[in-house]
Every structure is written in structure tokens, then in C-alpha cells.
C-alpha atoms as one frame of an Amber mdcrd trajectory, in Angstrom:
protein
  -5.329 -74.973  50.481  -3.678 -73.541  53.379  -5.360 -69.687  53.965  -3.125
 -67.198  55.607  -3.445 -63.651  56.735  -0.412 -62.651  54.603  -0.221 -64.900
  51.979  -2.181 -68.274  51.176  -0.982 -71.437  49.638  -2.391 -74.144  47.516
  -0.480 -77.787  46.899  -1.132 -79.813  43.844   0.099 -83.447  44.685  -0.135
 -86.012  41.730   1.720 -89.166  40.723   4.117 -86.758  38.822   5.194 -84.494
  41.599   4.518 -81.587  43.990   3.473 -78.059  42.797   3.429 -75.377  45.295
   1.440 -71.874  44.171   1.170 -68.206  46.408  -2.289 -67.226  46.448  -3.817
 -63.706  47.865  -4.469 -63.705  52.144  -7.377 -64.616  53.710  -8.627 -60.868
  53.378  -9.123 -61.151  49.607 -10.340 -64.363  49.467 -13.013 -64.748  52.279
 -14.790 -61.480  50.908 -15.191 -63.102  47.543 -16.240 -66.657  48.634 -18.768
 -64.666  50.907 -20.346 -62.776  48.025 -20.201 -65.648  45.790 -22.186 -68.091
  48.168 -25.095 -65.580  48.098 -25.337 -66.058  44.322 -25.254 -69.550  44.528
 -28.460 -69.502  46.643 -30.445 -66.979  44.692 -33.786 -68.237  42.843 -32.331
 -68.320  39.379 -34.795 -67.075  36.333 -32.305 -67.210  33.654 -28.694 -66.849
  33.317 -26.468 -67.734  36.118 -25.908 -64.489  37.907 -22.597 -65.877  39.799
 -20.926 -66.784  36.789 -18.307 -63.957  37.175 -17.711 -64.688  40.606 -17.209
 -68.326  39.846 -14.644 -67.056  37.418 -12.819 -65.014  39.685 -12.635 -67.689
  42.285 -11.291 -70.491  39.945  -8.513 -68.004  38.626  -7.197 -67.602  41.867
  -7.810 -71.339  43.627  -7.428 -73.327  40.256  -5.547 -70.991  37.799  -1.929
 -71.837  38.841  -2.455 -75.574  37.989  -4.346 -75.336  35.104  -2.000 -76.809
  32.988  -1.996 -79.904  34.904  -5.564 -80.034  35.391  -5.885 -80.012  31.689
  -3.390 -83.005  31.278  -5.863 -85.828  31.894  -6.625 -85.714  35.542 -10.213
 -86.867  36.185 -10.241 -87.023  40.047  -9.819 -84.275  42.315  -8.962 -84.819
  46.111  -9.668 -81.117  47.617  -8.217 -80.506  51.204  -9.763 -76.900  51.870
  -9.199 -74.620  54.832 -10.936 -71.649  56.666 -13.461 -69.913  54.626 -12.987
 -72.926  51.819 -14.860 -75.243  53.803 -17.976 -73.652  52.780 -17.084 -73.533
  48.830 -18.446 -76.007  46.679 -15.624 -76.300  44.182 -18.020 -78.238  41.879
 -19.596 -74.702  41.011 -16.210 -73.189  39.409 -15.930 -72.529  35.906 -12.900
 -73.714  33.913 -12.310 -72.319  30.346 -11.081 -75.010  28.033 -11.316 -75.301
  24.073 -15.138 -76.152  23.963 -15.865 -72.751  26.380 -16.683 -72.883  29.847
 -17.352 -75.671  31.972 -18.117 -76.440  35.684 -15.525 -78.407  37.529 -18.237
 -81.052  38.466 -18.536 -81.566  34.533 -15.027 -82.856  33.958 -13.767 -84.239
  37.362 -14.933 -86.623  39.839 -14.399 -84.497  43.382 -13.751 -85.480  46.857
 -13.342 -83.351  49.968 -11.222 -84.324  52.978 -10.275 -83.073  56.240  -6.592
 -83.799  55.415  -4.252 -85.277  53.177  -3.843 -88.552  55.475  -7.447 -89.006
  54.704  -6.597 -89.569  51.226  -4.587 -92.599  52.239  -7.367 -93.877  54.760
 -10.091 -93.570  51.641  -7.488 -95.704  49.030  -6.928 -98.307  51.713 -10.722
 -98.938  52.682 -12.485-102.184  51.589 -15.039-101.442  48.940 -17.599-104.272
  48.217 -17.987-105.301  44.693 -22.042-104.632  44.886 -24.565-103.069  47.321
 -27.959-103.687  48.078 -29.025-100.248  47.240 -27.845 -97.512  44.507 -28.708
 -94.125  46.250 -29.286 -92.027  49.265 -30.292 -88.619  48.858 -30.418 -86.432
  51.973 -31.851 -82.460  51.555 -31.655 -80.383  54.697 -32.692 -77.255  52.878
 -33.532 -75.077  55.777 -31.871 -71.644  56.518 -29.949 -71.235  59.876 -27.244
 -68.918  61.641 -24.000 -70.856  62.785 -21.245 -69.551  64.653 -17.998 -70.726
  63.104 -15.266 -71.075  66.001 -12.347 -71.195  63.448 -13.542 -67.650  61.612
 -14.755 -66.288  64.922 -17.925 -65.102  63.124 -21.718 -66.084  62.848 -22.230
 -67.232  59.440 -25.873 -66.881  58.026 -26.017 -70.143  56.231 -29.340 -69.512
  53.942 -31.467 -71.589  52.529 -30.866 -74.377  49.535 -33.709 -73.841  47.618
 -32.771 -76.423  44.903 -31.879 -79.123  47.161 -34.999 -81.257  47.117 -34.850
 -80.962  43.038 -31.478 -82.011  43.282 -32.460 -85.240  45.122 -35.199 -85.708
  42.847 -33.527 -85.256  39.849 -30.560 -87.747  40.630 -32.904 -90.236  42.368
 -34.482 -90.538  38.722 -31.352 -91.960  37.377 -31.676 -94.959  39.464 -34.487
 -97.782  39.911 -36.990 -96.532  42.300 -36.891-100.007  44.283 -32.918 -99.342
  44.955 -32.978 -95.846  46.545 -34.226 -93.801  49.199 -34.441 -90.098  49.933
 -34.860 -87.856  53.231 -36.098 -84.274  52.764 -38.523 -82.095  54.548 -39.150
 -83.027  58.168 -37.378 -86.196  57.392 -34.148 -84.593  56.929 -33.065 -85.361
  60.486 -29.585 -86.422  61.754 -31.033 -89.159  63.869 -33.244 -90.900  60.938
 -30.174 -90.439  58.635 -27.758 -92.345  61.208 -30.391 -95.037  62.173 -30.419
 -95.855  58.197 -27.709 -98.864  57.201 -25.641 -96.647  55.385 -23.015 -99.422
  54.286 -25.939-100.728  52.158 -26.113 -97.682  49.748 -23.445 -97.342  47.161
 -23.860 -93.577  46.863 -25.085 -91.187  49.724 -25.673 -87.528  48.432 -26.136
 -85.043  50.709 -27.417 -81.615  50.509 -26.940 -79.562  53.369 -24.685 -77.184
  55.042 -21.331 -78.368  56.859 -18.865 -76.404  59.250 -15.535 -77.099  61.029
């Protein structure tokens, strides 16, 4: 994705070729993302209230490639730009013959800072087995962060479902082959001190900015 003041652009590269789509400008996409992020952090008591915002963003960002996405693709490597760095694409809704499904239900999603990152990921050596299955990290505190790329202070809200998310995923594996950090233990120094290459899956619940 490339977000611009007059127009934005999306590029879809697959083994079959390259497609380009013209998208709305930053002034239209930015407010949609900001409002949607607020819905994502609300404590839900029933139906997901961000459903309509998810549909709108999906229509804008993924709609131009809907036919290709429905044609057997299983992995998406997303290179965001601007405010899209803060958008969890996994939560976008796509319509299908079975109704609406979140993007994460049908695709393995990976993010990268650049298209060349995809090449580096493909070239890396992957072990056949790992000593540990899962490492979960949930830093759920709210904090304001100044984003230099946007030249604004972004009020990162708390992530009220973060610990629950880590616990649910951890329960899918043998307890002895997992580790989880949350609360006071969800610190950068503790995370970096771990033998990270020992874990097959590392799942982070935290805010991030470029």
C-alpha cells in the first residue's frame, strides 16, 4: 500500500502477475481507520459494533482484488503505509458464499516493512523442530505515542482482551512447551532476554508504531 494526499494505491503481486488499484486519499482513509480502531478496543457485551467499519475498510482496501483473493490464495504478506500500520487487517470482513468471514479465518497473514522483506523471509533457514511451541506476550497498557510519520500524537488505548487472547492460544499447546508474559512481566527487557529462536510461534499483543 502507498497512502498519498491526492490518491492512494494498492499493489497485489502474485505468481500470476501484478495488479494495481487506485484508492481514496489519506484524508479519507485516515479517519476511517482511526474510528475503527476505537471500536476494536470497546468491551463488547454482544454483537461486534465495529462490523460496519470493518466492511467499509475491507471494501476500500481489499475490494479491488476480491476476485483474486477468492481464487485459492492462502497467504497474504501485507506491506502497509502511513496509518495502515495501525490497522489489524485480520479483523476486516470479506463476503463469501458462506456469508461474512474475518480475513484471519481464511488467510495466513504476515506483515513486513517492505516488499524486500518477503524475499528475506523466503530465504531464511527454518528448523525442522523447536524446543518450545508457543511464546505469548501481552502488553495491554494504554499510552499516548507521538508518531513522527503522521506528525500527530496517537492515543493508543488499552488492549482489554490481550491476556484472554494469550491464554486461549496457549491452551492449544502442551503447557510445558509454552511461556507467556503479561502484566508486570510484559517488558521489553524480559522479552529480549529469552531464547527467542527456541519458539516455533511468537505471538505479540501490543501496540506498535513506525
